[in-house]
C-alpha positions, 0 to 999 in steps of 0.5 A, spaced: 283 174 630 288 169 631 289 164 626 292 157 627 295 154 621 296 146 622 296 140 618 293 134 617 295 128 615 289 124 611 287 120 606 292 119 603 294 127 602 297 133 607 291 138 607 293 145 611 287 149 614 287 155 618 283 155 625 280 160 630 276 160 635 272 155 639 265 150 638 261 147 634 265 145 627 264 151 622 268 148 615 269 153 609 271 150 603 273 155 597 272 155 590 277 155 584 282 159 583 282 161 591 285 158 597 283 159 604 284 166 604 277 167 601 274 167 607 277 171 612 272 175 613 268 169 615 273 167 620 273 173 623 266 172 624 264 166 625 270 164 629 266 168 635 263 162 637 264 156 633 271 153 630 272 156 624 276 152 619 278 153 612 282 149 609 287 149 602 283 143 598 288 138 595 292 140 590 292 149 592 296 153 596 299 149 601 296 142 601 298 136 597 298 136 590 296 128 587 298 129 580 294 124 577 287 127 574 283 121 577 285 124 584 281 130 583 274 125 582 268 127 587 269 121 591 277 123 593 273 130 595 268 128 600 273 123 603 278 129 605 272 133 607 270 127 612 277 125 613 278 133 616 272 133 620 274 126 623 281 128 624 278 135 629 275 132 633 267 133 631 261 128 630 257 133 626 260 140 623 256 146 619 258 146 612 259 152 608 263 152 600 263 156 594 264 154 587 268 148 586 267 147 594 260 147 594 260 141 588 264 137 594 259 139 599 253 138 595 256 131 594 257 130 602 250 132 604 248 127 599 252 122 602 253 123 609 247 127 612 248 124 619 255 128 619 252 135 617 248 140 623 246 144 616 250 146 609 250 153 607 252 154 598 254 159 595 255 160 587 255 152 587 250 148 583 245 142 585 249 137 580 242 134 577 240 141 577 246 143 573 246 137 568 239 139 566 241 147 564 247 143 560 243 139 556 237 145 555 238 151 557 242 154 550 244 160 556 248 155 561 251 151 556 255 159 554 256 160 560 260 155 562 264 153 555 271 157 560 269 149 563 273 146 556 277 151 556 280 149 563 280 142 561 285 144 555 292 142 556 296 147 558 292 152 559 296 153 566 301 156 562 297 160 558 294 162 565 300 164 568 303 169 563 305 176 565 304 174 573 298 171 571 294 177 567 288 174 564 286 169 571 287 176 575 283 179 569 278 174 566 276 171 573 276 175 578 274 182 574 268 177 571 262 181 576 266 188 576 263 188 583 270 186 587 278 187 585 284 184 587 287 190 593 295 190 593 295 185 599 290 181 595 293 180 589 300 178 593 297 173 597 294 169 590 300 170 586 304 166 593 298 161 592 298 160 585 306 160 584 306 154 589 309 148 584 303 145 581 298 148 584 295 152 578 295 145 575 292 141 580 287 146 581 285 146 573 285 137 573 278 138 578 275 140 571 279 135 568 275 130 573 269 133 572 263 128 567 259 135 568 261 141 562 257 143 556 257 137 551 261 137 544 258 130 542 253 125 543 256 120 548 257 127 553 251 128 553 248 122 554 252 121 560 250 127 562 244 126 561 245 120 566 246 125 571 240 130 569 235 124 569 237 122 576 231 122 581 230 126 588 231 122 592 237 118 589 242 125 589 237 129 595 240 133 600 236 132 607 240 137 612 237 145 613 240 148 607 242 156 605 243 157 598 246 165 598 245 166 590 250 173 586 244 174 580 250 177 576 254 171 577 256 171 568 258 163 569 252 161 574 246 163 571 240 164 576 237 158 573 240 153 576 235 155 582 229 153 578 226 146 581 232 145 586 226 145 592 225 138 589 232 136 590 233 140 597 227 138 602 229 143 607 231 149 603 232 157 603 234 161 598 237 168 598 238 172 592 242 178 592 241 181 585 247 186 585 251 181 587 257 177 582 260 169 582 265 172 587 259 176 593 263 172 598 269 177 598 264 184 595 259 183 600 261 179 606 257 183 611 251 180 607 253 174 605 255 173 614 247 176 615 245 171 611 248 165 614 248 168 621 240 169 621 239 162 617 243 159 623 239 162 628 233 160 625 234 153 624 
């Protein structure tokens, strides 16, 4: 597989991306603390019949790193995807996203359904459902406490200590189903070591309105999201949600009631998959996506 590494100057930032293959656009969007390389197995599979593109989201790896926390608000992140699609010369795409990329993809699908052929979400909660669980599910509240930790000033210095040992041990090994190979490790360390990259990745958490509430003001704000009616935050395009059920941060209860917000929903549960199911079981993930695309 030949990967073409390029840059797009869009939405006031420079986004790095890699592309392989030709055909309809299939865009892969990573989460924290990853980069375009999270999708190598998917690029190899889907470049056979698509232009398969994986980007570094703003703040990550080789993409621009705006300094203000406000630069990582969801409006900017959605606008990045829209502008990149236009830059690539496509009118529609299949959007595949994980973790923070999924948070952006849910909002993109809600705001720009005309641009989507279909949506694939991997272990990333619909914002309204996530808000509900943060209010009423004590287990999810406990599982999400790391979000407040990631908002703390200076946490990037802690995560970077001993050559990012804590980040590797506590994030990637959390599910116990995937460990970095030496080559993987070198690639991730290079991405994290880009000046400002770790701070910018953490700014996604600092800019987010969703995290376990500790005050009545925070509860009221999150309740405002949880109470949004389905017609306000609906997704009308065919949607596949792949969920590793051993995810220790995002629990399976986040799938409950999802069909209220997604008109054409397929859920594929992977009982022995963790948050990192894309890495643990790439053939399974690719097969689920391929079956979904052939059926719609």
